[in-house]
C-alpha positions in Angstrom: -4.2 20.1 1.8 -5.5 16.2 2.6 -6.5 14.0 -0.1 -9.3 11.7 -0.2 -8.2 7.8 -0.2 -9.8 5.1 -1.8 -8.7 1.3 -1.5 -9.7 -1.0 -4.6 -10.8 -4.1 -3.4 -8.0 -6.3 -4.4 -5.7 -4.2 -2.7 -8.0 -4.9 0.3 -7.3 -8.4 -0.1 -3.8 -7.8 -0.4 -3.8 -6.5 3.2 -6.0 -9.3 4.6 -3.9 -12.1 3.3 -0.2 -10.5 4.5 -2.7 -9.8 8.1 -3.1 -13.3 8.4 0.3 -14.4 7.0 1.8 -12.4 9.8 -0.6 -14.0 12.3 -0.1 -17.3 11.8 3.7 -16.3 11.9 3.5 -14.8 15.4 0.6 -13.4 17.2 0.2 -10.1 17.2 2.5 -9.4 14.1 -0.3 -9.1 11.7 -1.5 -6.4 14.2 1.7 -4.5 13.8 1.6 -5.0 9.9 -2.0 -3.2 9.9 -0.5 -0.4 12.1 2.3 0.3 9.6 0.1 0.0 6.6 -2.4 2.6 8.3 0.6 4.9 8.8 1.6 4.7 5.3 -2.0 5.7 4.3 -1.8 8.4 6.4 1.4 9.6 5.3 -0.4 9.2 1.5 -3.3 11.7 2.4 -1.0 14.1 3.9 1.6 14.2 0.9 1.0 12.0 -1.5 3.7 14.1 -4.2 6.8 13.1 -2.1 6.8 9.7 -2.9 8.9 7.6 -6.1 7.3 7.5 -9.0 7.9 3.8 -10.1 5.5 3.3 -13.1 3.3 5.3 -15.3 2.4 7.7 -12.9 2.2 5.0 -10.1 3.9 5.8 -6.7 5.0 3.9 -4.1 5.4 4.3 -0.1 7.6 1.7 1.4 5.6 0.4 4.8 8.1 0.4 7.9 9.6 -2.9 9.6 7.9 -4.9 6.7 8.9 -5.5 3.2 5.7 -4.2 1.3 4.9 -1.4 -0.9 1.7 0.6 -1.2 1.1 1.5 -4.7 -1.1 4.2 -5.9 -1.9 6.8 -8.2 -3.5 10.4 -7.7 -6.4 11.8 -9.6 -6.6 15.3 -9.0 -7.3 15.3 -4.9 -7.9 11.7 -5.0 -5.5 8.9 -4.1 -6.2 5.7 -5.2 -4.2 2.2 -4.1 -4.1 -0.5 -6.4 -1.7 -3.0 -4.5 -0.4 -3.1 -1.3 2.7 -5.9 -2.1 5.5 -7.7 -1.1 8.3 -5.9 -2.6 10.3 -9.1 -3.9 7.1 -10.0 -6.2 7.2 -9.4 -9.8 6.0 -5.6 -10.5 3.4 -6.9 -13.4 1.4 -8.4 -10.6 0.6 -5.1 -9.7 1.2 -3.2 -12.8 -2.0 -5.4 -14.4 -4.4 -3.9 -12.1 -4.2 -0.5 -13.7 
């Protein structure tokens, strides 16, 4: 069963900021980041329950090749992405979004 995915505006902003940063580091690297995020989101919609619970029902999937995680919660057949953040950032940053 596929789950319905929604991304909060704050998480979309996280993605845009990271994309811009990686594009400034090296042309095309931002595109690689977006492709990795999209792959992670597809994996979440296909099987969201396999990823580790990290805080009060929040789950996290790590993004391949980049030190970022996608933080989400499940609500029935819906998945809501709260944040896409660098894994070294303080957890309170994304926890406050709940």
